[in-house]
N, C-alpha and C positions, 0 to 999 in steps of 0.2 A: 152730781159733784158738789161737795161742800166747799164753798168759797169762804175765805176769811177776809177781814179788812186788809190784811197785808196783801192778799191776792188781788183784790180790787185796786188798791193803790199802786201796786206793781204794774198791773195792766195799763192803768190810766197814765202812769208815769212814762210809759213808752210812746204815748201820743205826741205828735209834733208840738202841740201847744204847751206841753210840759217839759220839753227838752231843755236841759240846762238847769232845771229846778233841783237843787241839791238834795232836798228831802221832801217827798210829797206826803202831805197830811190831809186830814178831812177838810181843813179850811184853807188849803193852799190854792192860791189864785193863779190861773194859767196866763200865758201871754195874751190870750184873747179876752181875759176877764172872767172866765168861767171857773167854777169850783168842781170837784169830783162829783158832787151831787147834781150839778147842772148837766154834766156829761151823761150820767146815768139816766136823768130825766129825759134828755133829748133822745137817747137811745131806747127809752121805754123799758129799761132793764130793771124790773121790779125787785129781783133778788139783790142786785147791787144797791138799789135804793134802800132796801130794808137794812142791809149791812151798814151803809153809811149813816142812816138815821139812828140806828142803835149805837153808833159810835159818836153821836152828838152833832151830826151835820145839821145845818140850819136851812130849811126849805125856803126861808124868806130872803136869803142872800140874793142879790141881783147879779146876774151874769153878764155875758157878752153884750147883749142888746138891751140891758136894763130890765130883763125879765127875771122873775123869781123862778126857782126850780119847779115850784108847783105849777106855774103858768106854762113853763116849757113842757112839762109832762102833758098838760091838757092839750096844748097845741100839737104835740107829737101824736097823741092818741087820735085826735081829729084828722090830722094829715094821713096817718096810717089807715084809718077807716076810709078816707076818700080814695086812697091809692088802691085799696083792696076791692073797691066796688067796680 
């Protein structure tokens, strides 16, 4: 399936942390302090990460716990690896 930026933002806009957000964009901050790229990083969704990066998302923005999306992705990969063992 070929997803677009519109598809990604529409999906993420339906998450509880973005409810009430009038227009969701690449740099929209959620109620929890995350950005769409933070959500993609935590989920380990590389396709969505690529779409968001190509649209100008900044991996250095700090999200909910003060972590950059880059660090959230690393933590997610390590946690996923630990769970699968």
